[in-house]
N, C-alpha and C positions, 0 to 999 in steps of 0.2 A: 503495500499500498505505499503510494508518494504521499508526501507531505503540502502542504500546501504553500501559498507566499510567504516572504517574511513579515509582512504588516499582521497575518493573521498569525503566524509564529508569535510576535511581540505580545500577540494583544491576548492569546492565549497564555503564556507564558504570566503575564499579570492576572488575568483573571481568574485564573484555577488556583490560586492559592487562596485567594479571596473568596471562592468555590467553597475550598476545601476545608474552612477555618469556617467558614459558615454553616455546613453541616457538623463540622464538630459540636458547634454553638447549639444545633438544633437537638442533637444528641444527649451532648452533655446537662441540657434544660429543658430535656423533654417531660420532667416530672412535674414542672412549673408551668409550661405552656404548650402551647397544642403542638403537634411535635413528637420526635421521640424516636427511638432507636430506627421503622423504618424509616420512616423521611429525613433522616440525617444520613441513615446507609445508603436513599438515593442518590442523595446529593452531592454525596462524596463518590459517589459512583461513576457520576456525571463530570465532575472535576477531572475525573482519570481518563474518561472516556473521551473529555476535551483534549486533553494532550496529543493522545492517539491518533485523535482526527486531525489535529492539525501540523503534528510533525511526521506525523508515517512511522512506518515499518516494517522491517521482512517479517516475513514468517515465522522465521527460526526465532526470533528476538519475541515474536508473539506465543511461541508456543513456552518459551521458557515462562512468560508472562503468566501464562494461565496457569502451568504448573503451581508457580508462587501462589496467586490469588485463590485459587483451587483449596493449596493447603493452608491458607489463611482461615478461608471459609469453613474449612474443618473444624480446625483449632478455636476459632471462635461458638462456633455449635457445644464443642467437646467442653468450654471456659464457662458457657450458659448452664450446662448440666452441670457442671460441678459447683457452680454456684447453689444449684438450687439443692445437688444436694448436702452441701455443708452445711443445710437448715438441720438435718438430719443430726450429722457428725457435731452441732452446736448445742443440741439437746433441745431445740425447740420442737424437736417431734412429728413434724411436718415435712413435709417435700414442698420445696416452692415458700414458704415462709417468712416474712422480712425479719431477721435473727439479728439485723444490727440494728444499734439505736439511734433513734429521732432525734433529728435535729431541732431548730425553731423553725418554725412554720416560716414556708415561702422565701426561705433561705437556700443558698445550693443544695448545703449537704441536708438535705430535711426527709429525708424519704428512705434511709434505710440502705438495703439493699437494689433497690427499684434501678439508681442509676447508674448500675455496676450490672444489671441488665439490659438497661438502652445500651451502655456502649457495646457490651455483645452482641446484641442485637443489628444495630448499624455497622458493626464489621463483617458479619456475618449478610448482611442484605447487600453493603457493598462489593465486599469480595464474590458473592455471588451474583447480582449483574455485571460486575466487568469480568467476569467468565466467562457470562452468557454471550458477550459483547465481543470478545475475544475468540470465543469458538465459530460466532458467526461469520467476522472475520477471517480468521482461518479458514475454513469452509470456506468463505468465498476466494479468497484466493487460489488454492487448491483447485479451484474450480477451472481457473484461468490456464494451467499448463496443459 
């Protein structure tokens, strides 16, 4: 896949970082505002997709990225399940219970374990959407051969 013009590349460089930071903001503030892990993960994936579209890449690099994003997706799912299982180990006795102390209402650290769940969901969604995009691009490139 070929890259685009120098103007598009420069704009993508500037915007992708801001979009990525906005996705992180949506994930970390998901328990306080509308949004959360899924919406933030979709925004994170969008910033990564923007870079691939602007700069292009050959199929070999895309296959390496696809493998890495697939591993990231699996690690996020495992982290999510470990957080849920940690409730059983802490003595709460219920799978997926909120076992961490709650902070002051409407503050960033005010929801116990829920922000950690949001982070894991955000990573999983971003990696899944990016993996799907890369798989489609790789398939398209292989059809051209």
